[in-house]
C-alpha positions in Angstrom: 12.7 101.0 6.6 11.5 98.1 5.2 8.7 97.7 2.2 6.6 94.9 2.3 6.8 92.6 -1.0 3.5 90.4 0.0 0.5 92.3 -0.8 1.2 94.3 2.8 0.2 97.7 3.3 3.3 100.1 3.5 2.4 103.2 3.5 5.4 104.6 2.0 5.9 102.5 -0.4 2.4 103.6 -2.2 3.6 106.8 -1.7 7.2 105.9 -3.8 5.2 103.5 -6.1 2.6 106.6 -7.6 5.9 109.6 -7.5 5.1 112.0 -9.8 7.7 114.9 -10.1 7.3 117.9 -12.1 4.6 115.9 -13.9 6.5 112.6 -14.6 5.9 109.5 -13.2 8.6 107.9 -11.6 9.0 103.9 -11.0 10.4 103.0 -7.7 13.7 101.2 -8.8 15.6 98.4 -6.4 19.1 99.3 -6.8 19.8 95.5 -7.1 17.6 93.4 -9.6 14.7 91.7 -7.6 15.4 88.7 -10.1 19.2 88.6 -9.6 19.0 88.7 -5.9 16.1 85.8 -6.0 18.1 83.6 -8.8 21.6 83.8 -7.2 21.0 84.1 -3.5 17.0 82.7 -3.1 14.0 84.5 -2.1 14.7 84.4 1.5 17.2 86.7 0.4 15.7 88.9 -1.8 13.1 89.5 0.9 15.7 90.7 3.4 17.3 93.0 1.0 13.7 94.7 -0.3 14.4 97.5 1.7 13.5 101.4 0.8 16.7 102.2 1.7 17.7 100.4 -1.4 15.2 102.2 -4.1 15.2 105.3 -5.9 13.2 106.9 -8.2 13.5 106.1 -11.7 12.0 107.9 -14.9 9.9 105.2 -16.5 10.7 105.7 -19.7 14.3 105.0 -19.0 13.7 102.5 -16.8 11.2 100.3 -19.3 13.5 101.3 -22.5 16.6 102.3 -23.0 18.2 101.5 -19.4 16.6 97.8 -19.7 18.3 97.0 -23.1 22.0 98.9 -21.1 21.4 96.3 -18.5 20.2 93.1 -20.6 23.5 94.0 -22.6 25.3 93.5 -18.9 22.8 90.3 -17.8 23.5 89.0 -21.7 27.5 89.1 -21.5 29.1 86.0 -21.8 32.5 85.0 -20.1 34.5 85.2 -23.9 32.9 89.2 -24.3 34.2 89.9 -21.0 37.7 88.6 -22.1 37.1 90.5 -25.2 36.4 93.9 -23.5 38.7 93.5 -20.8 41.9 92.3 -23.5 40.8 94.4 -26.3 41.6 97.8 -27.6 40.7 101.0 -25.3 37.2 101.1 -26.2 36.1 97.4 -27.0 33.1 98.2 -24.2 32.5 101.2 -25.9 32.7 99.2 -29.0 30.3 95.9 -27.0 27.7 98.2 -26.0 27.2 100.5 -29.0 26.8 97.0 -31.2 24.1 96.2 -28.0 22.2 99.2 -27.5 22.6 101.5 -30.7 19.3 100.7 -32.3 17.4 101.6 -28.9 19.0 104.7 -28.0 18.5 105.8 -31.5 14.8 105.0 -31.1 14.9 107.2 -28.0 17.1 110.1 -29.5 15.7 110.5 -32.7 12.1 112.1 -31.4 13.8 114.0 -29.2 16.5 115.6 -31.9 13.4 116.0 -34.3 11.9 117.9 -31.6 15.2 120.2 -30.7 15.3 120.7 -34.6 11.9 121.8 -35.3 12.1 124.5 -32.3 15.6 126.2 -33.4 14.1 126.7 -36.7 16.4 124.1 -38.8 14.2 122.5 -41.1 13.7 126.2 -43.0 16.8 126.7 -42.9 18.1 123.4 -44.4 15.4 123.6 -46.6 16.9 126.9 -48.0 20.4 125.2 -48.2 19.3 122.4 -50.0 17.3 125.0 -52.5 20.9 126.7 -53.1 23.0 123.5 -53.2 21.0 122.0 -55.9 21.9 124.7 -58.2 25.2 123.7 -58.2 26.5 121.5 -61.1 27.6 118.4 -60.4 26.7 118.3 -57.1 26.3 115.3 -54.6 23.1 114.2 -53.3 22.2 115.2 -49.9 21.6 113.1 -46.5 18.0 111.9 -47.7 17.4 112.1 -43.6 18.1 115.1 -41.4 17.1 113.7 -38.6 18.7 110.5 -39.0 22.1 112.2 -39.7 21.8 114.2 -36.6 20.4 111.4 -34.6 23.2 109.4 -35.8 25.8 112.6 -35.1 24.4 112.7 -31.8 25.0 109.2 -31.0 28.4 109.2 -32.7 29.3 111.9 -30.0 27.9 109.9 -26.8 29.9 106.8 -27.7 32.7 108.9 -28.3 32.8 110.8 -24.8 32.2 107.0 -23.3 35.1 105.9 -25.1 37.2 108.3 -23.5 36.2 108.0 -20.1 36.5 104.0 -20.8 40.3 105.0 -22.2 40.8 107.0 -19.2 39.9 103.9 -17.0 42.3 101.2 -18.7 45.3 104.3 -18.9 45.1 105.9 -15.5 44.7 104.4 -11.8 43.3 107.6 -10.6 40.6 106.7 -12.5 39.4 103.5 -11.7 37.2 104.8 -8.8 35.5 101.8 -7.6 37.0 98.5 -6.3 35.3 97.0 -9.0 37.3 99.3 -11.3 40.8 98.8 -9.3 40.7 94.6 -9.2 39.6 94.3 -12.9 42.1 97.5 -14.5 45.0 96.7 -11.8 47.9 94.8 -11.9 47.1 91.2 -12.8 48.5 88.8 -10.3 
């Protein structure tokens, strides 16, 4: 089904644009960003590919926040960046994305970490630990912010998993599950 992008009435597009599932407002996301199609192939191509079958519901907060930063990091990647990633160590892409997205990810994770720590009673336990630790002579100071520490360790874990997956793709041809990965990381002719 074709969605009109000219202000016309398309009932399905209107329903999808207002989708709320489990109390969460979803955005309708085009699988290929519209501005990319328009810029690379022109307005006609943009209109011809604006299909409902080429869209998916997306969490709005991710679509405009962290995910947007990830998309921006990819769009802003230079040829030099791509060559550094291709020729770099087994975690070169992970390092690139960490550099470009760590700040927004930390801002997004911090409230989730804080809520989880409150929910499990970590603050009370941590305060008891601090009180006992303060009695130990010559002890080094504890991290000033438990939230920052836990958030940072969470991101370390996230990027560690990403680095492991990247290493598999680089080392194991069976892990290159898309044509693009096979072309980029396969034998160079």
